[in-house]
C-alpha positions in Angstrom: 92.7 249.9 290.3 93.7 249.0 286.8 95.2 245.7 285.6 96.4 245.7 282.2 97.8 242.4 280.6 99.1 242.2 277.1 99.3 238.7 275.9 102.8 237.3 274.2 104.6 240.7 274.9 108.4 240.7 274.4 110.2 243.4 276.6 112.1 244.5 273.7 109.2 245.4 271.6 108.6 248.5 273.7 110.2 251.6 273.4 111.2 252.5 276.7 113.0 249.0 277.1 114.9 248.4 273.7 114.0 251.5 271.8 113.4 249.9 268.5 109.6 250.0 268.5 107.6 253.1 269.1 105.2 252.7 271.8 104.6 256.0 273.3 101.4 255.3 275.6 103.1 252.5 277.4 106.4 254.6 277.4 104.6 257.4 278.8 103.2 255.3 281.5 106.7 253.8 282.1 107.7 257.3 282.8 105.4 257.7 285.8 105.8 254.1 287.2 108.4 251.9 289.0 109.6 250.0 286.1 110.7 246.2 286.2 112.8 245.0 283.3 113.0 241.4 284.7 109.6 240.1 285.8 109.5 236.5 285.5 106.5 234.3 284.4 106.0 230.8 285.9 104.8 229.2 282.7 104.9 230.5 279.1 101.2 229.9 278.3 98.2 232.1 278.6 95.7 230.8 281.0 98.2 229.1 283.8 100.2 232.5 283.7 97.1 234.6 284.2 96.0 232.5 286.9 99.5 232.7 288.6 99.0 236.6 288.4 95.3 236.5 290.0 96.4 234.2 292.7 99.8 234.7 293.7 100.1 230.8 293.1 102.7 228.7 291.1 101.1 226.4 288.7 101.6 223.2 290.6 99.5 224.9 293.6 96.5 226.4 291.8 96.4 223.2 289.3 96.2 225.0 285.9 99.0 223.6 283.9 97.7 224.3 280.5 95.5 226.3 278.3 92.2 224.4 278.4 91.7 223.5 281.9 89.5 224.9 284.4 90.5 226.7 287.5 89.0 224.9 290.5 87.5 226.2 293.7 89.6 227.0 296.4 92.6 229.6 295.4 91.4 232.9 296.1 91.8 235.3 293.0 92.2 239.2 292.8 88.6 240.0 291.9 87.1 237.9 294.6 89.3 239.6 297.1 88.7 243.1 295.9 85.0 242.5 295.4 84.9 241.3 299.2 86.6 244.7 299.9 83.9 246.7 298.4 85.3 247.2 294.8 83.1 247.0 291.7 84.8 244.3 289.5 85.1 244.0 285.8 87.1 242.0 283.3 87.6 242.6 279.4 89.4 239.6 277.8 90.4 239.5 274.3 91.7 236.0 273.9 89.8 232.7 273.7 92.1 230.9 276.3 90.7 233.5 279.0 86.9 232.9 278.4 84.6 232.7 281.3 84.6 228.9 280.9 87.8 228.5 282.1 87.2 229.7 285.5 88.6 233.1 285.8 85.6 235.0 285.9 85.4 234.2 289.7 84.7 237.5 291.6 84.0 239.7 288.7 80.5 241.4 288.6 81.1 242.0 284.8 83.3 239.4 282.5 83.2 240.5 279.4 84.9 237.9 277.1 82.6 238.6 273.8 84.8 237.7 271.0 83.9 238.2 267.3 83.4 235.3 264.8 85.8 234.4 262.3 86.5 231.2 260.2 88.0 229.0 263.1 85.4 230.5 265.5 85.5 233.0 268.6 89.2 233.7 268.6 90.1 237.1 269.7 88.9 240.6 270.0 90.8 243.5 268.7 92.3 246.0 271.2 90.3 249.0 270.1 87.4 247.1 270.8 88.3 245.5 274.2 89.1 249.3 275.1 85.7 250.4 274.2 84.0 247.7 276.2 86.3 248.8 279.4 85.3 252.4 279.2 81.7 251.6 278.7 81.5 249.9 281.9 83.8 252.3 283.8 81.6 255.0 282.9 78.7 253.0 284.7 80.1 252.3 288.1 81.3 254.4 291.0 84.8 253.9 292.6 86.1 252.0 294.2 86.7 249.8 291.1 88.9 247.1 289.9 89.1 246.5 286.0 91.4 243.9 284.4 91.9 244.7 280.7 93.4 242.2 278.7 94.9 242.6 275.1 95.7 239.6 272.8 96.8 240.9 269.7 100.4 240.3 270.0 99.6 236.5 269.9 100.1 234.6 266.8 99.0 234.5 264.1 100.4 238.3 263.9 98.4 241.0 261.5 100.1 244.0 260.5 98.3 247.1 260.8 98.3 249.7 258.2 98.3 252.6 260.7 101.4 251.3 262.3 103.7 250.0 259.8 106.8 248.4 260.8 109.8 246.6 259.2 112.0 244.0 259.8 111.6 240.0 260.2 109.1 240.7 262.9 107.4 243.5 261.3 104.0 242.2 261.9 104.3 241.4 265.5 105.7 244.8 266.0 102.8 246.4 264.4 100.5 244.3 266.6 102.3 245.7 269.7 102.2 249.1 268.3 98.2 248.8 267.8 97.7 247.7 271.3 99.9 250.6 272.7 97.5 252.9 271.0 94.4 251.1 272.6 96.2 251.4 275.8 96.8 254.9 275.4 93.1 255.6 274.7 92.0 253.7 278.0 94.2 255.8 280.0 93.6 259.1 278.2 89.8 258.3 279.2 90.5 257.8 282.8 90.4 260.6 285.4 94.0 261.6 286.8 94.7 260.8 290.4 95.8 258.3 292.9 94.7 255.3 290.7 97.0 252.1 291.1 97.7 250.9 287.6 99.6 247.7 286.7 100.6 246.8 283.2 102.4 243.8 282.5 102.4 240.3 280.0 101.6 236.6 280.8 104.6 235.6 278.7 107.1 236.8 275.8 107.5 235.2 272.3 110.4 233.4 270.4 111.3 234.1 266.9 114.1 231.2 266.8 116.1 231.6 269.7 117.1 228.3 271.0 115.4 227.1 268.2 112.1 227.9 269.1 109.4 229.6 267.8 106.2 231.0 269.5 106.2 229.9 273.2 105.3 227.1 275.4 108.0 224.8 274.5 111.1 226.0 276.5 111.7 228.0 279.5 114.5 230.3 278.5 114.3 233.7 279.2 113.2 234.6 275.8 109.8 233.7 276.6 109.8 233.8 280.5 110.6 237.5 280.8 108.1 240.1 280.6 107.8 243.8 281.7 106.2 245.0 284.7 104.9 248.5 285.6 103.4 249.7 288.8 102.0 253.5 289.1 100.5 255.0 291.9 101.1 258.8 292.1 102.0 259.9 295.5 102.9 256.5 296.9 105.3 254.8 294.3 108.0 256.8 292.8 109.0 256.3 289.1 112.3 254.6 288.8 114.0 251.7 287.2 114.2 248.9 289.4 117.0 246.3 288.7 115.2 243.4 291.2 114.0 240.2 289.5 110.3 239.9 290.3 107.6 237.5 289.5 104.1 237.6 288.4 103.2 235.7 291.2 104.1 238.7 293.2 101.8 241.0 291.4 98.3 240.2 293.5 100.2 240.7 297.0 101.5 243.9 296.0 98.2 245.1 294.9 96.5 244.1 298.0 99.2 245.9 300.3 99.0 249.0 298.0 95.3 249.1 298.6 95.8 248.5 302.1 94.1 244.9 302.0 95.5 241.8 303.8 98.1 240.2 301.7 97.5 236.6 303.0 100.1 234.3 304.0 99.2 231.1 301.9 100.8 232.3 298.5 104.0 231.7 296.7 104.5 235.7 296.0 105.4 238.3 297.8 104.6 242.0 297.8 106.8 244.1 296.1 106.0 247.4 297.9 109.7 247.4 299.4 111.2 246.9 295.9 108.9 249.7 294.5 110.3 252.2 297.6 113.9 251.1 296.4 114.5 248.3 299.1 115.7 245.0 298.5 113.1 242.4 297.4 112.2 239.7 299.7 113.0 236.8 297.5 115.6 236.1 295.2 114.5 232.8 293.3 111.4 231.6 291.5 110.3 228.5 289.8 109.3 228.1 286.3 107.7 225.1 284.0 106.4 224.1 280.8 104.5 220.7 280.6 103.6 221.2 277.0 106.6 219.1 275.7 104.9 216.2 277.8 101.2 217.0 277.5 101.4 217.4 273.5 104.3 215.2 272.3 105.3 212.9 275.1 108.6 214.2 275.7 110.1 215.4 278.7 108.4 218.3 280.8 110.5 220.9 282.0 111.0 222.6 285.0 113.2 225.5 286.0 114.6 227.6 289.1 115.8 230.9 288.3 117.6 233.5 290.5 119.0 237.1 289.6 122.3 235.1 288.6 121.4 231.7 288.2 119.1 229.4 286.1 118.9 225.8 286.4 116.6 223.9 284.2 115.9 220.3 284.9 115.7 218.3 281.8 117.0 214.9 280.9 120.3 216.9 279.9 120.3 219.4 282.8 121.1 222.9 282.1 122.7 225.6 284.2 123.3 229.3 283.1 125.1 232.0 284.6 122.6 234.7 283.6 125.1 237.6 284.4 127.8 236.4 282.1 125.4 234.8 279.9 122.1 236.7 279.5 121.2 234.9 276.2 121.6 231.5 277.8 124.0 230.1 275.2 126.7 228.2 277.7 125.6 225.6 279.8 128.0 225.8 282.8 126.8 222.9 285.1 129.8 220.8 284.6 131.8 223.8 286.2 129.4 224.7 288.9 127.7 221.4 290.3 127.6 222.7 293.9 125.5 225.6 292.6 123.3 223.3 290.6 122.7 221.1 293.4 121.6 224.0 295.6 119.3 225.2 293.0 117.9 221.4 292.8 116.5 222.0 296.5 114.4 224.7 295.3 112.7 222.4 292.9 111.9 219.9 295.6 108.5 221.0 296.5 107.5 220.9 292.6 108.6 217.4 292.2 106.8 216.3 295.2 103.4 217.5 293.6 102.1 214.7 291.9 99.0 216.4 289.8 99.7 217.6 286.3 96.4 219.3 286.1 92.8 219.9 286.7 89.5 219.2 284.9 89.4 220.1 281.5 86.5 221.3 279.4 85.2 218.6 277.8 83.6 220.2 274.6 85.1 219.3 271.0 84.4 223.2 270.0 86.7 224.4 272.8 89.6 222.0 271.8 89.1 222.8 268.2 89.5 226.6 268.8 92.5 226.2 271.3 94.3 223.9 268.3 93.6 226.7 266.0 95.4 229.2 268.2 98.4 226.9 268.1 97.9 225.1 271.5 98.5 221.5 270.7 97.8 219.9 274.2 95.5 216.9 273.9 95.4 215.8 277.3 95.6 216.0 281.1 98.2 213.1 282.1 99.8 211.5 285.1 103.2 212.4 286.2 105.4 210.9 283.3 108.0 208.4 283.6 111.7 209.4 283.8 113.3 208.5 280.9 111.7 210.8 278.2 113.2 212.4 275.0 114.7 216.1 275.9 112.7 218.6 274.0 116.2 220.1 273.0 116.7 216.9 270.8 113.2 217.1 269.3 113.4 220.4 267.4 113.3 219.2 264.2 110.4 216.9 264.9 108.3 219.7 266.5 108.9 221.8 263.4 107.7 219.1 261.3 104.6 218.6 263.5 103.9 222.3 263.3 104.1 222.3 259.3 101.9 219.4 259.5 99.2 221.0 261.7 99.4 224.1 259.4 98.7 221.8 256.5 95.6 220.0 258.1 94.1 223.4 259.0 94.5 224.4 255.3 92.8 221.2 254.1 96.0 219.6 252.8 95.2 216.3 254.5 97.7 213.9 252.3 100.5 216.4 252.8 99.7 216.7 256.4 99.5 212.9 257.0 103.0 212.3 255.3 104.9 214.8 257.7 102.9 213.3 260.7 103.7 210.0 259.6 107.5 211.3 259.1 107.7 212.1 262.7 106.3 208.6 263.6 108.8 206.9 261.7 111.5 207.8 264.3 109.1 208.5 267.2 106.4 206.0 266.8 104.8 206.7 270.3 104.1 210.4 269.5 101.0 211.1 270.8 100.1 214.3 268.9 101.4 212.8 265.5 99.4 209.8 266.0 96.3 211.7 266.9 96.5 214.3 264.3 97.3 212.0 261.5 94.3 209.8 262.2 92.1 212.8 262.2 93.5 214.0 259.1 92.6 210.8 257.5 89.1 211.2 259.0 88.7 214.5 257.4 90.1 213.1 254.1 87.3 210.2 254.2 89.6 207.4 254.8 88.6 206.0 258.4 90.3 202.5 257.6 93.5 204.1 257.2 92.9 206.2 260.3 91.8 203.5 262.9 95.5 201.8 263.4 97.1 205.3 264.1 94.4 206.1 266.5 94.3 202.7 268.0 98.0 203.2 268.8 97.3 206.5 270.2 94.8 205.3 272.9 97.5 202.5 274.0 100.1 205.1 274.3 97.8 207.6 276.2 94.7 205.8 277.4 93.7 209.4 279.1 93.6 210.8 275.8 90.0 211.5 275.1 90.4 213.0 271.7 91.9 210.2 270.6 89.1 207.7 271.8 86.7 210.1 270.4 88.5 209.8 267.1 89.0 206.2 267.1 85.4 205.7 267.9 84.3 207.7 264.8 86.7 205.6 262.6 85.2 202.4 263.9 81.7 203.6 263.7 82.1 204.7 259.8 83.9 201.2 259.3 80.7 199.6 260.9 82.9 197.8 263.5 80.1 198.7 265.9 80.9 196.7 269.1 84.6 197.9 269.0 83.2 201.5 268.4 80.9 201.2 271.4 83.7 200.4 273.7 85.5 203.6 272.5 82.4 205.9 272.7 82.2 204.6 276.3 85.9 205.0 277.1 85.3 208.8 275.8 82.1 209.4 277.8 84.1 208.1 281.2 86.9 210.7 280.5 84.8 213.3 279.6 81.2 212.8 281.0 79.8 216.2 279.8 80.5 215.7 276.2 77.2 215.5 274.6 78.5 214.4 271.0 80.0 211.5 272.8 76.6 210.3 274.5 74.7 211.0 271.3 77.0 209.1 269.3 76.8 206.2 271.8 73.3 206.1 271.7 73.1 206.0 268.1 75.4 202.8 267.6 73.8 201.1 270.4 70.7 201.6 268.4 72.3 200.1 265.6 73.3 196.8 267.3 69.6 196.5 268.8 70.7 197.5 272.3 67.8 199.8 272.8 67.3 200.2 276.5 71.2 201.3 276.5 70.8 203.5 273.6 67.8 205.0 275.4 69.8 205.7 278.4 72.7 207.2 276.5 70.6 209.5 274.6 69.0 210.4 277.5 72.1 211.5 279.2 72.8 213.5 275.9 69.4 215.3 276.2 70.1 216.1 280.0 73.2 217.8 278.9 71.6 219.9 276.1 68.0 219.7 276.7 67.0 222.3 273.7 68.8 220.4 270.7 66.3 219.3 268.5 68.3 216.6 266.6 68.9 214.9 270.2 65.4 215.2 271.1 64.3 213.3 267.8 66.9 210.6 268.0 65.7 209.9 271.6 61.9 209.8 270.4 62.9 207.2 267.6 64.4 205.0 270.1 61.6 205.3 272.5 59.2 204.5 269.5 61.3 201.6 268.8 60.7 200.2 272.6 57.0 201.0 272.5 57.0 204.3 274.5 55.0 206.5 272.2 53.8 208.9 274.8 57.4 209.8 275.7 58.4 209.9 271.8 55.7 212.5 271.3 56.6 214.6 274.3 60.3 214.7 272.9 58.8 215.3 269.4 56.9 218.4 270.7 60.0 219.7 272.6 62.1 219.1 269.4 59.6 221.1 267.3 59.6 224.0 269.8 63.4 224.0 269.7 63.0 224.9 265.8 61.4 228.4 266.9 64.6 229.1 269.1 66.9 229.3 266.2 70.4 227.5 265.8 70.7 225.1 263.0 66.9 225.4 262.1 67.1 223.6 258.7 69.1 220.8 259.9 66.9 220.1 263.0 63.6 220.6 260.7 65.1 217.9 258.4 65.8 215.5 261.2 62.1 216.1 262.5 60.6 215.2 259.4 62.9 212.4 258.3 61.7 211.1 261.8 57.8 211.5 261.5 58.1 210.1 258.0 59.9 207.0 259.2 57.2 206.8 262.1 53.6 207.3 260.3 51.6 206.7 263.7 53.5 209.3 265.5 53.1 211.8 262.7 49.4 211.2 262.8 49.4 211.4 266.7 51.4 215.1 266.2 49.1 216.1 263.5 46.0 215.5 265.7 47.8 217.5 268.7 46.8 221.3 268.5 50.3 221.9 270.3 52.4 220.2 267.6 50.2 220.8 264.6 51.0 224.5 263.8 54.7 223.6 264.6 54.8 220.9 261.8 52.9 222.4 259.1 56.2 223.9 257.4 57.8 220.4 257.2 57.9 218.6 254.0 58.0 214.8 254.6 60.0 212.5 252.2 
């Protein structure tokens, strides 16, 4: 069983659909497959869409509503079910939002999320490398097997490939798709011919200015919600165009039935086997959502219900489109079809009754930074928002300005970035993203005093926003407002109890104000979370020395010295250890007399 997902894939980027971009490998697969041009994703974001594909559940059921969240225990995944059925299971993912720490590794014998390094950290793996990794594993396992191969290349930022030149306003994007097509061809060519179930689809599409949207995640128009779906099963599934509207939530039930496994009843999707064989599909409506406008900007989230003919978008100014007459969704006809709109609102009731907007979020600043570097601007997991929020349709100008500001921040043009963030705040003073990122730009520019007011407003507007508490605590610490900083470090640790830096910084500031027992407790929490970090061990040892526990201090210094042998930031850790021992001559004398410590300390130079 082979599942291929291509991130951010517009259907019109494939030759078999639009004829405008040469994709010979996928086109050849399409000729042997049941072909669906109108597969609907429930959410235009990478991780939530893939979770829906893997579980057959809508986002409000599986709980992952945004990138950066974690799939909780409970919903069975494709990999878990197939492994329980005797399949070897391997996944080969190419983009940071699908790394194992977010929970989709459940059920896989091998979950290969190795990504190359770069200026922004580990972001994506080129398609050719992903194909090579998948083929290496496939050669090592025996049938039956299940392989999920994910390609991330068409996701922003786009890179034009010299071997696949394209022209036009989206040339780099189309070149990325052509490059992935070549990698898909190499994967398929290396597999043995036979009755292998092969599914190819995408998590969401991409917008190039349609409806004023660029990229994806902000709206739920078909531009970003419609993806291709191919199902090949030689001898069982006839190759033909299928006009039925289907959904990503139907993929898992379909795979189960094709492989002779129980479909399960507690899913939102349905098996497409009848549609694959030419019969009418079992359902004609699917629900869509994006919470990005709320989570990132404080504007209204969007929900929608789509049928083969109609789409109702539940927004402050609701929209209804007759997709048969207006497939581009340019004419809102809600005033002419009130009865139809009322009927479709009933389809949204189960979603509206669900009060949770998310699950646990990974509490690691490096994770947050890498997601932001990929353009994912969400900053919080929040409660259900109030009803009177701005309509995202009315905030396109502000969103464009915020995207421009964020790009400037990443380039280090902090003054220009702050000016743009503040331009949005002039008309939208509670915009959580502008408040947070303006404050962070000022921190990066070395102006914590100016950063603090914006960050104080951010934590007032969005008290669940851990990043704002962290940044405010940083600003207050730098300006020596220690008591106020302690409260913000404590707020951060309550919201993100596994965030090592927050506990470490809390301990440091508590030590500065003389609250040594509390400082020791905070640093002990940090060390428990990162027991091999030499800097944390040194800081804890210094506090232990100040409270008179020299034995504990010596033990932690020994652990820190050993940590220098383990790699990492050896130079920084060595400096921290040398500074600590220079400030504590009695500990240095004790360390020099300890046969375990002395050899490790010899390379150190004491100030």
